[in-house]
N, C-alpha and C positions, 0 to 999 in steps of 0.2 A: 148198197141200198138200192140204187137204180136197177142194177142187174136183177136183184131179187124181185122187184116190182114187175119188171118186164117178164121174168120167168114165170111168175104167178099168173099174169094175164094170159101169156101165150100157152102155157101148159093146159089151161082150162079151155082153150079154144080148139086145140088140135086133137086128132084121133090117136096119135102116137106120142104121148108126152115124154116118153123116155128118149126120143130122138131129138128133143129140143136142146140146143146148145147156145148158151149166151156168152159172149166175150165182150170185153170192153178195152178201149185204147184211149189213153189220155194224150192229147196233142193239139197244138195250135190254140190253146185256151179252151178247147172243147173236149167233152167226154163223148166218144163215139161208141155206141152199143150196137153190136152186130148180133142178129138173131139168125140161127140156122135151124130149120125144121126138115122133116121128111118131105120128099118130093110131092107126095100126094096131099100134104097139108099146106103147101105154099098158097094155094087158092083160098084156103080158109083164113089165113093170116092177112092176105091182101084184101079179100072181100070184094063185093060188087063195086066196081069203079074205084077201088082203093079206099073205100070208106072205113073198113075195120082198121087197116094199118094207119090211116090218118088219125083215127080216134085214139089208138094206142100211142102214137107219136104225140098227140095233144096232151094226153095224161102225163107222159114222161116229161114233156117240155114244161108243163105247169109245175110239176114237183121240182124240176130243176130251177125254174125261175124263183120259186119260193126260197131256194137255198143259194141264190145268186150264182148258178152254174148254167153253162150252155151245154145242153145235152142233145145229141143227134142220134136218131134211131135208124138202123139200116138193116135190110134183109141180105144176108150173105147167100150168094148163089152156089 
């Protein structure tokens, strides 16, 4: 569910949606979701001063909190 949410948000922001790869790893009581996009789309995902990425992270954390889950969002290099 979290992966689909992140994928939906990210694919609508980037110029190459087919290059978006979402992976998740469960560990240490947290769900870590890693986002990988094309090199030219990294700036779009991070946004000015990280505002876009913080907004995506806030949405995912809010949904996680509603389901009593600790969710961490990360951009894979």
